[in-house]
Structure formats: C-alpha cells, structure tokens
C-alpha positions in Angstrom: 0.0 0.0 0.0 1.4 3.4 -0.9 2.1 6.0 1.8 0.8 9.5 1.7 3.2 12.1 0.5 1.1 15.2 0.8 -2.2 16.5 2.1 -4.7 18.3 -0.1 -6.8 20.6 2.0 -9.7 22.3 0.4 -12.9 24.1 1.0 -13.3 25.9 -2.4 -11.3 26.2 -5.6 -9.5 29.5 -4.7 -6.1 30.2 -3.2 -7.4 32.3 -0.3 -10.8 31.7 1.2 -12.6 35.0 1.9 -14.9 34.9 5.0 -16.7 37.3 7.3 -16.4 37.5 11.0 -18.9 35.0 12.5 -18.9 32.7 9.6 -17.8 29.0 9.8 -16.4 26.8 7.0 -15.9 23.1 6.9 -12.4 22.2 5.6 -11.7 18.7 4.2 -8.4 16.9 3.9 -7.4 14.2 1.4 -4.1 12.4 1.9 -2.5 11.7 -1.5 0.5 9.6 -2.6 3.0 10.6 -5.3 0.5 9.6 -8.0 -2.3 11.7 -6.6 -4.2 8.6 -5.3 -5.7 8.6 -1.8 -3.4 7.0 0.7 -3.6 6.2 4.5 -1.9 8.0 7.3 -0.8 6.7 10.6 -3.0 7.9 13.5 -5.2 10.9 13.5 -4.1 14.1 11.8 -3.6 17.3 13.8 -5.5 20.5 12.8 -4.3 23.9 13.8 -4.6 27.6 13.0 -1.6 29.9 12.4 -3.5 32.7 14.1 -6.1 31.4 16.6 -7.3 34.9 17.4 -8.5 35.3 13.8 -9.4 31.7 12.9 -10.4 29.0 15.4 -10.3 25.3 14.5 -13.2 23.4 16.0 -14.6 19.9 15.7 -11.5 18.3 14.2 -11.9 14.7 12.8 -9.6 12.4 10.8 -10.5 14.1 7.5 -12.1 17.5 8.3 -12.5 20.3 10.7 -14.6 23.4 11.1 -13.0 26.8 11.2 -14.7 29.8 12.8 -13.8 33.4 11.7 -13.4 35.4 14.9 -11.9 38.8 13.9 -10.5 40.5 10.8 -7.1 39.4 9.7 -5.3 36.5 7.9 -4.7 33.0 9.0 -4.1 29.5 7.6 -5.7 26.3 8.7 -3.0 23.5 8.7 -3.5 19.8 8.8 -0.4 17.7 9.9 -0.3 13.9 9.5 2.2 11.1 9.9 2.7 9.5 6.5 5.0 6.7 7.7 2.9 3.6 8.1 5.5 1.8 10.2 7.1 2.7 13.5 8.7 5.9 12.3 7.3 9.3 11.7 7.3 11.3 8.5 5.2 14.5 8.9 3.3 15.9 6.0 1.1 19.0 6.0 -1.5 20.8 4.0 -2.3 24.5 4.4 -5.3 26.6 3.4 -5.2 30.5 3.7 -8.2 32.5 4.9 -8.8 36.3 4.8 -11.3 37.3 7.4 -13.1 40.6 7.0 -15.4 42.6 9.2 -19.2 42.3 8.7 -20.5 45.2 6.6 -23.6 47.3 7.3 -26.7 45.6 5.7 -29.4 48.1 6.6 -30.2 51.5 8.2 -32.5 51.9 11.1 -33.9 55.3 11.8 -35.5 56.3 15.1 -37.1 59.6 16.1 -35.8 61.4 19.2 
C-alpha cells in the first residue's frame, strides 16, 4: 500500500478563502500519494490555525474540521499527518489560507428622538 506524500486541504477552488467575522467553514483533507491517489496516514491528523485569534479550529476529525472566523485578519488552517505507516514518523502538512473581513452594514434603522 502506498504511503501518503502530501495533504490536499480544500474548502473551495481558490487560493485564499474570503470569510466574514462570525462565519464557519468546513475544511476537508485528502491524503495523497505521489501519483495523486488517496493514501492512508498513521493515526489521527492534527488540525491547527496559524492565528487562533483570527481563525479558530473546532470539531476536528480524521478528515475534516470546522473553522470559525473570529476577527478581521489573515490565518491559515494547517493539517499535519504522519505518512510513515511503520514505527517511524514522516510528517506531511497541507495549508489553506483565509482572509477574514469585518461584517458590513446591511441596513439602516432610523428612530425619532
């Protein structure tokens, strides 16, 4: 059985995912071998954010996580996995960039004084 050589992390087909504060996105990971076929990894992958104040990782599983946009800024969600199916460890990682922007005004409410 082929070992994974890279992690493909995706949510959409763009380089940087634009989100607004308060939004959540499900991110999926696929572990691929050198021929782009799916391949197993050893143990559970680890999901993290490069800037937890901007982007929080929640509900991580073996192949996905949810990311919550907390405040404006930039961050990446990263999935680390052990591709060595024997006793050793060979770390691989996949990254997906997010640009979090502030919510914009949607309506105007007028009140008399």
